[in-house]
MOPAC internal coordinates of N, CA, C and O (Angstrom, degrees):
PM7 1SCF
backbone

  N    0.0000 0     0.00 0     0.00 0    0    0    0
  C    1.4394 1     0.00 0     0.00 0    1    0    0
  C    1.5170 1   111.33 1     0.00 0    2    1    0
  O    1.2310 1   119.88 1   137.51 1    3    2    1
  N    1.3117 1   117.83 1   -42.49 1    3    2    1
  C    1.4672 1   120.77 1  -177.75 1    5    3    2
  C    1.5164 1   111.38 1   -64.85 1    6    5    3
  O    1.2310 1   120.43 1   149.22 1    7    6    5
  N    1.3291 1   116.79 1   -30.78 1    7    6    5
  C    1.4665 1   119.57 1   178.32 1    9    7    6
  C    1.5224 1   110.77 1   -63.29 1   10    9    7
  O    1.2310 1   120.73 1   142.98 1   11   10    9
  N    1.3013 1   116.21 1   -37.02 1   11   10    9
  C    1.4642 1   119.83 1   178.98 1   13   11   10
  C    1.5228 1   111.45 1   -66.20 1   14   13   11
  O    1.2310 1   120.61 1   144.37 1   15   14   13
  N    1.3158 1   116.44 1   -35.63 1   15   14   13
  C    1.4677 1   119.15 1   179.35 1   17   15   14
  C    1.5216 1   111.77 1   -68.22 1   18   17   15
  O    1.2310 1   120.26 1   149.41 1   19   18   17
  N    1.3195 1   117.10 1   -30.59 1   19   18   17
  C    1.4649 1   119.82 1   179.45 1   21   19   18
  C    1.5214 1   111.73 1   -65.59 1   22   21   19
  O    1.2310 1   120.33 1   155.67 1   23   22   21
  N    1.3162 1   116.97 1   -24.33 1   23   22   21
  C    1.4602 1   120.74 1   178.99 1   25   23   22
  C    1.5246 1   110.29 1   -64.36 1   26   25   23
  O    1.2310 1   120.39 1   146.67 1   27   26   25
  N    1.3207 1   116.86 1   -33.33 1   27   26   25
  C    1.4539 1   120.82 1  -174.85 1   29   27   26
  C    1.5215 1   113.87 1   -97.43 1   30   29   27
  O    1.2310 1   119.71 1  -177.09 1   31   30   29
  N    1.3166 1   118.15 1     2.91 1   31   30   29
  C    1.4586 1   120.73 1   179.96 1   33   31   30
  C    1.5241 1   112.28 1   -58.75 1   34   33   31
  O    1.2310 1   118.43 1   136.86 1   35   34   33
  N    1.3370 1   120.60 1   -43.14 1   35   34   33
  C    1.4675 1   118.82 1   178.96 1   37   35   34
  C    1.5235 1   113.60 1   -61.79 1   38   37   35
  O    1.2310 1   120.16 1   150.06 1   39   38   37
  N    1.3176 1   117.30 1   -29.94 1   39   38   37
  C    1.4648 1   119.96 1   178.30 1   41   39   38
  C    1.5218 1   110.27 1   -67.04 1   42   41   39
  O    1.2310 1   120.61 1   140.18 1   43   42   41
  N    1.3154 1   116.44 1   -39.82 1   43   42   41
  C    1.4536 1   120.22 1  -175.36 1   45   43   42
  C    1.5199 1   112.68 1   -92.88 1   46   45   43
  O    1.2310 1   119.50 1   178.84 1   47   46   45
  N    1.2972 1   118.56 1    -1.16 1   47   46   45
  C    1.4660 1   121.22 1  -176.78 1   49   47   46
  C    1.5255 1   110.61 1   -88.73 1   50   49   47
  O    1.2310 1   120.99 1  -109.20 1   51   50   49
  N    1.3098 1   115.72 1    70.80 1   51   50   49
  C    1.4541 1   121.79 1   178.57 1   53   51   50
  C    1.5231 1   109.05 1  -110.18 1   54   53   51
  O    1.2310 1   120.74 1   -19.59 1   55   54   53
  N    1.3234 1   116.19 1   160.41 1   55   54   53
  C    1.4565 1   120.32 1  -177.14 1   57   55   54
  C    1.5238 1   111.29 1   -66.90 1   58   57   55
  O    1.2310 1   119.82 1   136.56 1   59   58   57
  N    1.3259 1   117.95 1   -43.44 1   59   58   57
  C    1.4559 1   120.55 1   176.91 1   61   59   58
  C    1.5279 1   110.17 1  -156.08 1   62   61   59
  O    1.2310 1   120.89 1    -3.23 1   63   62   61
  N    1.3150 1   115.90 1   176.77 1   63   62   61
  C    1.4517 1   121.11 1  -174.43 1   65   63   62
  C    1.5247 1   112.70 1   -66.00 1   66   65   63
  O    1.2310 1   119.83 1   154.48 1   67   66   65
  N    1.3127 1   117.93 1   -25.52 1   67   66   65
  C    1.4604 1   120.16 1  -179.20 1   69   67   66
  C    1.5336 1   111.65 1   -66.44 1   70   69   67
  O    1.2310 1   120.22 1   153.91 1   71   70   69
  N    1.3265 1   117.19 1   -26.09 1   71   70   69
  C    1.4585 1   119.86 1   177.04 1   73   71   70
  C    1.5233 1   111.57 1   -69.93 1   74   73   71
  O    1.2310 1   120.21 1   156.04 1   75   74   73
  N    1.3099 1   117.20 1   -23.96 1   75   74   73
  C    1.4640 1   120.27 1   177.16 1   77   75   74
  C    1.5253 1   110.22 1   -63.42 1   78   77   75
  O    1.2310 1   120.36 1   147.92 1   79   78   77
  N    1.3002 1   116.92 1   -32.08 1   79   78   77
  C    1.4650 1   120.74 1  -178.02 1   81   79   78
  C    1.5276 1   112.09 1   -67.65 1   82   81   79
  O    1.2310 1   120.11 1   158.64 1   83   82   81
  N    1.3262 1   117.40 1   -21.36 1   83   82   81
  C    1.4618 1   121.92 1  -178.27 1   85   83   82
  C    1.5248 1   113.58 1   -86.36 1   86   85   83
  O    1.2310 1   119.77 1   174.72 1   87   86   85
  N    1.3251 1   118.05 1    -5.28 1   87   86   85
  C    1.4608 1   122.06 1  -178.33 1   89   87   86
  C    1.5293 1   108.50 1   -79.68 1   90   89   87
  O    1.2310 1   120.82 1   -53.10 1   91   90   89
  N    1.3306 1   116.03 1   126.90 1   91   90   89
  C    1.4714 1   120.72 1  -176.63 1   93   91   90
  C    1.5255 1   112.34 1   -75.40 1   94   93   91
  O    1.2310 1   119.68 1   138.97 1   95   94   93
  N    1.3301 1   118.22 1   -41.03 1   95   94   93
  C    1.4706 1   121.84 1  -178.99 1   97   95   94
  C    1.5310 1   108.89 1   -70.13 1   98   97   95
  O    1.2310 1   120.46 1   -60.34 1   99   98   97
  N    1.3297 1   116.73 1   119.66 1   99   98   97
  C    1.4620 1   121.48 1  -176.45 1  101   99   98
  C    1.5301 1   112.52 1   -63.19 1  102  101   99
  O    1.2310 1   119.76 1   143.85 1  103  102  101
  N    1.3246 1   118.06 1   -36.15 1  103  102  101
  C    1.4670 1   120.34 1   178.73 1  105  103  102
  C    1.5226 1   110.74 1   -63.32 1  106  105  103
  O    1.2310 1   120.17 1   133.09 1  107  106  105
  N    1.3244 1   117.29 1   -46.91 1  107  106  105
  C    1.4624 1   121.20 1   179.41 1  109  107  106
  C    1.5205 1   111.37 1   -67.65 1  110  109  107
  O    1.2310 1   120.91 1   143.53 1  111  110  109
  N    1.3234 1   115.86 1   -36.47 1  111  110  109
  C    1.4648 1   120.65 1   178.60 1  113  111  110
  C    1.5339 1   110.44 1   -63.01 1  114  113  111
  O    1.2310 1   120.29 1   133.13 1  115  114  113
  N    1.3208 1   117.05 1   -46.87 1  115  114  113
  C    1.4628 1   120.82 1   179.60 1  117  115  114
  C    1.5211 1   111.92 1   -66.87 1  118  117  115
  O    1.2310 1   120.16 1   144.42 1  119  118  117
  N    1.3324 1   117.30 1   -35.58 1  119  118  117
  C    1.4604 1   120.60 1   176.06 1  121  119  118
  C    1.5351 1   110.10 1   -63.57 1  122  121  119
  O    1.2310 1   121.01 1   136.18 1  123  122  121
  N    1.3178 1   115.68 1   -43.82 1  123  122  121
  C    1.4593 1   121.20 1   178.89 1  125  123  122
  C    1.5275 1   110.59 1   -61.22 1  126  125  123
  O    1.2310 1   120.64 1   134.13 1  127  126  125
  N    1.3360 1   116.39 1   -45.87 1  127  126  125
  C    1.4643 1   120.78 1   179.89 1  129  127  126
  C    1.5363 1   110.68 1   -62.77 1  130  129  127
  O    1.2310 1   120.36 1   140.40 1  131  130  129
  N    1.3194 1   116.91 1   -39.60 1  131  130  129
  C    1.4671 1   120.79 1   178.87 1  133  131  130
  C    1.5227 1   110.73 1   -66.46 1  134  133  131
  O    1.2310 1   120.57 1   144.89 1  135  134  133
  N    1.3300 1   116.51 1   -35.11 1  135  134  133
  C    1.4666 1   119.01 1  -178.95 1  137  135  134
  C    1.5320 1   111.24 1   -67.34 1  138  137  135
  O    1.2310 1   119.92 1   149.60 1  139  138  137
  N    1.3082 1   117.76 1   -30.40 1  139  138  137
  C    1.4679 1   120.47 1   177.51 1  141  139  138
  C    1.5116 1   112.61 1   -85.03 1  142  141  139
  O    1.2310 1   120.06 1   138.50 1  143  142  141
  N    1.3239 1   117.50 1   -41.50 1  143  142  141
  C    1.4656 1   120.24 1  -175.30 1  145  143  142
  C    1.5219 1   112.40 1   -81.61 1  146  145  143
  O    1.2310 1   120.47 1   154.29 1  147  146  145
  N    1.3334 1   116.70 1   -25.71 1  147  146  145
  C    1.4601 1   119.79 1  -176.64 1  149  147  146
  C    1.5237 1   111.01 1    70.80 1  150  149  147
  O    1.2310 1   120.80 1  -156.96 1  151  150  149
  N    1.3292 1   116.08 1    23.04 1  151  150  149
  C    1.4552 1   121.96 1  -177.13 1  153  151  150
  C    1.5273 1   110.24 1  -112.50 1  154  153  151
  O    1.2310 1   121.14 1   -43.97 1  155  154  153
  N    1.3132 1   115.42 1   136.03 1  155  154  153
  C    1.4648 1   120.39 1   179.06 1  157  155  154
  C    1.5241 1   111.95 1   -77.71 1  158  157  155
  O    1.2310 1   119.66 1   173.10 1  159  158  157
  N    1.3198 1   118.26 1    -6.90 1  159  158  157
  C    1.4670 1   120.99 1   179.18 1  161  159  158
  C    1.5260 1   110.83 1   -60.03 1  162  161  159
  O    1.2310 1   120.35 1   141.92 1  163  162  161
  N    1.3353 1   116.94 1   -38.08 1  163  162  161
  C    1.4625 1   120.17 1   178.09 1  165  163  162
  C    1.5247 1   111.10 1   -71.95 1  166  165  163
  O    1.2310 1   120.37 1   147.79 1  167  166  165
  N    1.3235 1   116.90 1   -32.21 1  167  166  165
  C    1.4688 1   120.35 1   178.15 1  169  167  166
  C    1.5241 1   110.93 1   -64.67 1  170  169  167
  O    1.2310 1   120.43 1   145.50 1  171  170  169
  N    1.3216 1   116.79 1   -34.50 1  171  170  169
  C    1.4581 1   120.74 1   179.84 1  173  171  170
  C    1.5231 1   112.39 1   -63.78 1  174  173  171
  O    1.2310 1   119.94 1   157.55 1  175  174  173
  N    1.3159 1   117.71 1   -22.45 1  175  174  173
  C    1.4631 1   122.02 1  -178.47 1  177  175  174
  C    1.5293 1   112.98 1   -83.99 1  178  177  175
  O    1.2310 1   120.11 1   171.53 1  179  178  177
  N    1.3248 1   117.39 1    -8.47 1  179  178  177
  C    1.4634 1   121.84 1  -179.43 1  181  179  178
  C    1.5191 1   109.02 1   -77.79 1  182  181  179
  O    1.2310 1   120.40 1   -50.99 1  183  182  181
  N    1.3226 1   116.84 1   129.01 1  183  182  181
  C    1.4680 1   121.78 1  -175.41 1  185  183  182
  C    1.5297 1   113.10 1   -79.97 1  186  185  183
  O    1.2310 1   119.78 1   144.63 1  187  186  185
  N    1.3283 1   118.03 1   -35.37 1  187  186  185
  C    1.4563 1   121.97 1  -179.44 1  189  187  186
  C    1.5266 1   109.99 1   -72.77 1  190  189  187
  O    1.2310 1   120.78 1   -55.80 1  191  190  189
  N    1.3360 1   116.12 1   124.20 1  191  190  189
  C    1.4595 1   120.55 1  -178.25 1  193  191  190
  C    1.5293 1   111.91 1   -59.79 1  194  193  191
  O    1.2310 1   120.24 1   133.16 1  195  194  193
  N    1.3308 1   117.14 1   -46.84 1  195  194  193
  C    1.4655 1   120.79 1  -178.33 1  197  195  194
  C    1.5289 1   111.33 1   -63.82 1  198  197  195
  O    1.2310 1   120.75 1   137.49 1  199  198  197
  N    1.3171 1   116.17 1   -42.51 1  199  198  197
  C    1.4692 1   120.80 1  -179.05 1  201  199  198
  C    1.5277 1   110.35 1   -68.07 1  202  201  199
  O    1.2310 1   120.53 1   141.79 1  203  202  201
  N    1.3451 1   116.58 1   -38.21 1  203  202  201
  C    1.4678 1   121.04 1   178.49 1  205  203  202
  C    1.5266 1   110.00 1   -65.81 1  206  205  203
  O    1.2310 1   120.65 1   139.70 1  207  206  205
  N    1.3499 1   116.35 1   -40.30 1  207  206  205
  C    1.4646 1   120.19 1   178.71 1  209  207  206
  C    1.5220 1   110.99 1   -63.05 1  210  209  207
  O    1.2310 1   120.33 1   136.85 1  211  210  209
  N    1.3355 1   116.97 1   -43.15 1  211  210  209
  C    1.4621 1   120.50 1   177.81 1  213  211  210
  C    1.5241 1   110.88 1   -62.27 1  214  213  211
  O    1.2310 1   120.89 1   140.33 1  215  214  213
  N    1.3151 1   115.91 1   -39.67 1  215  214  213
  C    1.4611 1   121.09 1   179.11 1  217  215  214
  C    1.5288 1   110.55 1   -62.73 1  218  217  215
  O    1.2310 1   120.71 1   133.87 1  219  218  217
  N    1.3248 1   116.26 1   -46.13 1  219  218  217
  C    1.4683 1   120.66 1   179.31 1  221  219  218
  C    1.5275 1   111.13 1   -60.79 1  222  221  219
  O    1.2310 1   120.62 1   137.80 1  223  222  221
  N    1.3195 1   116.43 1   -42.20 1  223  222  221
  C    1.4721 1   119.77 1   178.76 1  225  223  222
  C    1.5227 1   111.01 1   -64.00 1  226  225  223
  O    1.2310 1   120.47 1   140.65 1  227  226  225
  N    1.3308 1   116.71 1   -39.35 1  227  226  225
  C    1.4598 1   121.06 1   179.34 1  229  227  226
  C    1.5292 1   110.32 1   -64.59 1  230  229  227
  O    1.2310 1   120.37 1   136.22 1  231  230  229
  N    1.3290 1   116.90 1   -43.78 1  231  230  229
  C    1.4674 1   121.14 1  -179.20 1  233  231  230
  C    1.5280 1   110.41 1   -65.84 1  234  233  231
  O    1.2310 1   120.24 1   136.42 1  235  234  233
  N    1.3250 1   117.15 1   -43.58 1  235  234  233
  C    1.4613 1   120.53 1   178.95 1  237  235  234
  C    1.5221 1   110.79 1   -62.08 1  238  237  235
  O    1.2310 1   120.27 1   138.31 1  239  238  237
  N    1.3289 1   117.09 1   -41.69 1  239  238  237
  C    1.4700 1   120.51 1   178.46 1  241  239  238
  C    1.5294 1   110.71 1   -62.97 1  242  241  239
  O    1.2310 1   120.32 1   138.96 1  243  242  241
  N    1.3287 1   116.99 1   -41.04 1  243  242  241
  C    1.4682 1   120.27 1   178.64 1  245  243  242
  C    1.5274 1   110.95 1   -65.54 1  246  245  243
  O    1.2310 1   120.28 1   137.95 1  247  246  245
  N    1.3341 1   117.08 1   -42.05 1  247  246  245
  C    1.4557 1   120.46 1   179.96 1  249  247  246
  C    1.5217 1   111.44 1   -65.67 1  250  249  247
  O    1.2310 1   120.57 1   139.65 1  251  250  249
  N    1.3268 1   116.51 1   -40.35 1  251  250  249
  C    1.4704 1   119.62 1   178.11 1  253  251  250
  C    1.5163 1   110.97 1   -65.67 1  254  253  251
  O    1.2310 1   120.82 1   138.55 1  255  254  253
  N    1.3206 1   116.03 1   -41.45 1  255  254  253
  C    1.4611 1   120.13 1   179.26 1  257  255  254
  C    1.5260 1   110.73 1   -60.85 1  258  257  255
  O    1.2310 1   120.74 1   138.31 1  259  258  257
  N    1.3225 1   116.18 1   -41.69 1  259  258  257
  C    1.4657 1   120.33 1  -179.70 1  261  259  258
  C    1.5280 1   111.48 1   -71.30 1  262  261  259
  O    1.2310 1   120.19 1   142.70 1  263  262  261
  N    1.3279 1   117.24 1   -37.30 1  263  262  261
  C    1.4607 1   120.96 1  -176.15 1  265  263  262
  C    1.5255 1   112.97 1   -75.40 1  266  265  263
  O    1.2310 1   120.46 1   142.11 1  267  266  265
  N    1.3242 1   116.72 1   -37.89 1  267  266  265
  C    1.4570 1   119.92 1  -173.13 1  269  267  266
  C    1.5218 1   114.09 1  -102.94 1  270  269  267
  O    1.2310 1   120.58 1  -171.74 1  271  270  269
  N    1.2974 1   116.50 1     8.26 1  271  270  269
  C    1.4627 1   119.29 1  -179.53 1  273  271  270
  C    1.5253 1   108.49 1   -73.02 1  274  273  271
  O    1.2310 1   121.00 1   -53.42 1  275  274  273
  N    1.3076 1   115.70 1   126.58 1  275  274  273
  C    1.4563 1   119.41 1   179.97 1  277  275  274
  C    1.5223 1   109.61 1   -86.28 1  278  277  275
  O    1.2310 1   120.67 1   -42.88 1  279  278  277
  N    1.3165 1   116.32 1   137.12 1  279  278  277
  C    1.4656 1   118.34 1   179.26 1  281  279  278
  C    1.5278 1   110.64 1   -67.39 1  282  281  279
  O    1.2310 1   120.94 1   -36.07 1  283  282  281
  N    1.3049 1   115.80 1   143.93 1  283  282  281
  C    1.4557 1   119.77 1   179.97 1  285  283  282
  C    1.5262 1   109.20 1   -76.88 1  286  285  283
  O    1.2310 1   121.82 1   -44.82 1  287  286  285
  N    1.3065 1   114.12 1   135.18 1  287  286  285
  C    1.4609 1   120.20 1   178.98 1  289  287  286
  C    1.5225 1   109.34 1   -79.96 1  290  289  287
  O    1.2310 1   120.14 1   -41.20 1  291  290  289
  N    1.3203 1   117.33 1   138.80 1  291  290  289
  C    1.4634 1   118.61 1   177.22 1  293  291  290
  C    1.5288 1   109.47 1   -66.76 1  294  293  291
  O    1.2310 1   121.66 1   -35.62 1  295  294  293
  N    1.3219 1   114.43 1   144.38 1  295  294  293
  C    1.4719 1   118.15 1   179.78 1  297  295  294
  C    1.5024 1   109.62 1   -71.54 1  298  297  295
  O    1.2310 1   121.72 1   -43.26 1  299  298  297
  N    1.3295 1   114.32 1   136.74 1  299  298  297
  C    1.4624 1   120.03 1   178.37 1  301  299  298
  C    1.5213 1   108.60 1   -87.45 1  302  301  299
  O    1.2310 1   121.64 1   -46.52 1  303  302  301
  N    1.2898 1   114.46 1   133.48 1  303  302  301
  C    1.4553 1   118.37 1   177.10 1  305  303  302
  C    1.5349 1   108.11 1   -80.24 1  306  305  303
  O    1.2310 1   120.75 1   -39.64 1  307  306  305
  N    1.3305 1   116.17 1   140.36 1  307  306  305
  C    1.4671 1   118.34 1   179.74 1  309  307  306
  C    1.5356 1   110.96 1   -65.97 1  310  309  307
  O    1.2310 1   120.97 1   -41.89 1  311  310  309
  N    1.3132 1   115.75 1   138.11 1  311  310  309
  C    1.4704 1   120.72 1   178.71 1  313  311  310
  C    1.5227 1   108.83 1   -87.12 1  314  313  311
  O    1.2310 1   121.82 1   -33.81 1  315  314  313
  N    1.2803 1   114.11 1   146.19 1  315  314  313
  C    1.4629 1   119.30 1  -179.92 1  317  315  314
  C    1.4801 1   113.22 1   -95.12 1  318  317  315
  O    1.2310 1   120.10 1   180.00 1  319  318  317

């Protein structure tokens, strides 16, 4: 599954969300917007079934990563 996501990394590798607005292809534009917002609402606007499915998987992976990420514990300094 992760290999499939690497195929779409160049599409989503933009400097910021405003660059998504400059993309002419609506499918790529919505994928880009979904990659920044983490919302499946943009994925629903994609007409290609395969591309929409990839978008949904990407959004779900991002949401899971954000939800289940454990906070890093501060390092304890050794006591003397």
